[in-house]
Structures are given as structure tokens and as C-alpha cells.
C-alpha positions in Angstrom: -16.4 14.2 -17.4 -15.9 13.5 -13.6 -12.4 14.5 -12.3 -10.9 12.5 -9.5 -9.8 14.7 -6.6 -6.6 12.9 -5.7 -4.9 10.1 -7.3 -3.0 7.2 -5.4 -0.7 5.1 -6.2 -0.8 1.8 -5.1 2.0 -1.5 -5.2 0.6 -4.9 -5.0 3.8 -6.9 -3.5 3.1 -10.8 -4.0 6.0 -11.6 -1.7 3.9 -10.9 1.3 0.5 -10.7 -0.1 0.1 -6.6 0.8 -0.4 -3.6 -1.2 1.0 -0.3 -0.1 0.9 3.2 -0.8 2.6 6.3 0.7 1.0 9.0 2.7 2.6 12.2 1.3 1.4 14.3 4.0 2.2 12.4 6.9 5.6 11.1 5.2 4.2 7.0 6.3 4.1 4.0 4.3 0.6 2.3 4.9 -0.2 -1.3 3.7 -3.4 -3.4 3.4 -3.6 -7.5 3.1 -5.2 -8.8 0.2 -8.2 -10.9 0.9 -9.5 -13.8 -0.7 -13.0 -14.1 -2.0 -15.2 -17.1 -2.9 -13.9 -17.2 -6.5 -10.1 -17.6 -5.3 -9.0 -14.1 -6.2 -7.4 -12.1 -4.1 -9.3 -8.7 -3.7 -8.2 -4.9 -2.1 -10.4 -3.6 0.3 -10.1 0.2 -0.2 -11.9 1.6 2.9 -9.7 3.5 4.7 -9.9 1.4 8.0 -8.3 -1.5 6.2 -5.2 0.1 5.9 -2.6 0.5 9.0 0.9 2.1 8.8 4.1 0.0 8.3 5.8 0.3 11.9 9.5 0.5 10.2 11.1 0.2 14.0 9.5 -2.8 14.1 10.0 -4.5 10.3 12.6 -2.3 9.1 15.3 -4.7 9.6 13.4 -7.5 7.6 12.2 -6.2 4.7 14.0 -3.1 2.8 11.1 -0.8 2.0 13.3 1.8 0.2 12.4 0.6 -3.0 9.0 0.6 -2.4 8.6 3.8 -1.1 11.1 5.2 -3.8 8.5 3.9 -6.4 5.5 5.1 -4.7 7.0 8.4 -4.3 7.5 8.8 -8.4 4.9 10.5 -10.2 2.0 8.7 -11.7 
């Protein structure tokens, strides 16, 4: 059996069609947009290049990220 080296918890937030995960080693919230494919389904790209850090100074006043971060930090 193949054992995963590392598990990441990902949240899909339909309000803004973004997915989030928390990089514990860097203490940053990462996001990636869900993409539409040809069958009208939303698809998550798991390539590392597709993820960006959430700029809390820029959008922290508009969106309350604390519940998202708390949920992501909880044990799987």
C-alpha cells in the first residue's frame, strides 16, 4: 500500500469559487480558483503553480478569513 507523505486539508468556498489550504510551515493561507471545464463542472487544479498566498493586508477587511483558517488548522 502506498502511504501519503503529507496530507493537505482543502476547503472549497462557493461564495467566491475559491479553494483554500493553509501552509503551516510558512503560516500563510493559500488560494486557487476553481476552473470550469467543458462539461460545466468546476475543477480544482492541484499544481503548485496554481496556488497563491492570500494578501491579508489587501483583502483582510473585506472577508473574514479567521473561520477558514481555524477549520484548516483542525486535525484531519
